[in-house]
N, C-alpha and C positions, 0 to 999 in steps of 0.2 A: 308488686312491681311487675310490669310486663317486659320481658326480654325476648320472647318468641311469639311471633304472629304467624299462624298457620292458616292457609286458605284451602278451602275446597276448590275443585276445578270446575266441573260441569255446573252451570247455573250461577255460580258465585263469581268466577273469573271469566269463563267462556260461555257465550250464548250458543248452545247447540240444540235448542228445543226443536226447531224445524228439521234439523238433520237427524236427531234421535227418533222423531216421529216417522221420518222417511225410512230409517233403518228398521225400526220395529215393524212397520207395515210390510217391509220386504221379508222379514223373518217370520211373520205370523203364520204362514202355511206350515213352516217347519215345526214351530212350537205349539201351534194349535190355539192361538188367541185371535180375537177379532181385530179388524182394521181400525185405526184411529181416525176420527174426524176432528176438525178444529174445535168443535164444541165439547168433544170428549176431553181434550187436553185442558181446556179451561176448567172443566168440572174436576178433573183429577188434581188440579192445583189446590183445591179446597180440602183435600183429604190428607190424613197422615200418611207417611211413607208406606207403612205396613198395609193400610187399606188400599193404596194404589195397586200394590201387587195383587191383592185379592180381586180388585175390579178388572185388572188385566186378564185374570183367569188362567194364570200359569202356575202349576204345582211348584212348591218350594224346591223340590229336588232338581228341577230343571233350571233354576235361577243361575247357578254357576256356569252352565253351558250357554244360557242366553247372554250372560254378561261377557263371556269370552267372545261370542259371535258379534256382539255390539262393539266391543273394543277393537276387534279385527276390522270391522267395517269402517269405524271412525278413523283408523290409521290411514285408510285409503282416501278419505274425504276430509281430512283435518283442515285443509285449506278453506273449507266452507264455514269454519267457525269464526266468530268475531267476538270482540270484547263484550261482556255482558252489560257494561255500563260505560258511557263515554268518559267518566271522571276517574275510572280505576287507574289508568296509566299514570296520571299526575299524582295520585295518592300514593301509589307504590314507590314512585320516584322520591317523594317527600319522606316516606318512612325509611327508605334505604339510606338517606343522608343522615339519619339520626344515629348517633353513636350507641353501641351496646345493644342494638336490636337486630335480631335475625329473622329473615323472612323465609317461610317454607310453604310447601304444598303437600297435602295428604289427600289422595283421591283414589277412587276405584277405577279410574281410567288408566290407560297405559302410559308409562313414563315416556316412551318414544313420542306419543301424540302430544303430550304436555310440553316436552322440550321443543318440538317443532313449532307448536303454537306460540310459545313465549318468545321464541327467536323471531318468528314472522311478525309478531305484534310489537317487537322492540321493548319487551318488558322483562329482560333477562336480569332481574333484580334478586333472584332467589338463592339462598344459601344452601337449601336442600330440597329435594323432591322425593317423596316416598309414595308408594302405592299399596293398595290392598286388593286381594282377589275376591273380596266379598262385598256385597252391598251393605252388610250389617257388621256391627262389632268393631267400629273404629276405636272404641275405648281400649281394646287389646293392643292395637297398633300404637296408640299414644303411650301406653305403658312400656311397650318394647322399645320405642324411641327414647324414652327416658332411661331405661336400663342400658341402652347403647351409648348414652351420653349426648344424644342429639338435641334433646330438649329437657327442660325441667317443668313438670306439669304445673307446679304452683306459680310459675312465672310465664305461663303460656295462655294465649287465647286462640280459639279456633273460630274462623269465619265461615259459615255455611248457609245454605239456603233451604234446607229440608228439615223436617221434624226429626228424622233419624240422626241428624248431626247434633241436635240439641240433646237428645237422649244419650248419645255416646259421650258427650262432654260431661253431662251430669254423672254418668257412671264412672268416668275416669277422674273426675274432680278438677276439671279446668273450665274456665269461663267460656261462654259461647256468645258470639256476636252473630245474630241471625239477620240476613239481608232479604229485602222484600222484592228484589228485582230478579229472583231466580225461579225455581220450579214450584215452591210452595207459596201460597198466598199469605199476606200479612195476618189475616184473621186466624188461620190455623196455626201459624208460627206463634202467635201470642198465647194460644192455649197451652203451649208446651213450656212457657215461662223461661225464655232465654234471658241472660243477664242484660243484653242489649238487643234492640230491634231497630235496624237502620233503613232509612229511605234513600240515603245518598252516601257514596263512599267517603266523602270528606268528613263525615261523622266519625270515621275510624280515627282520624287524627285528633279529634276532640276527646274521644275515649282514651286514647293513648296518653294524652296530656293529663287527663283526670286520674287515671290509674297510677301514673308515675309522679304526680305532683308532690306526694309526701316524701319522695326520695330525692327530690331535686337539690 
């Protein structure tokens, strides 16, 4: 049974691809990687998350510093973000009306940026928002949230748009709903074998009905 629906933020809930590309290009002289072109971004979508980091050409030890810089820059320009799919707002509203289900966000973005975004977009439907300071290892955060009584892993699904989201879910033992409107392409997401692969947010409601039908 699904009682907790947890969403990723960047790519899954908010479309910030052009803003992130702009920020990364601005930071490239400081961190020593090349500028991105539109064709580069399309190519990167076809790669696993770990390969994307390699292609960018930044050492792993610099990643925490880069993430900090990106988060700080996004705080200033969060008003440039928009919903990643036009149907998301209606789907979140429908889920919120269902008894016994909690909505949450787990992201590597900053809590302040996320809160400002959901307020501006009129989607303040979330029971909890948690963040992680790393691009990797969300499975550790899932386990911490369960230990703190925020979620129960066996009753949770995570909705994400990257291969690293699928990997973390498998390690933590919760189901993953991968979406095709975010950063990674449908083709590469399929290779990592998520429980569900969606083209439209309304499919989330169908999955919820299917997962909970035996408990009705």
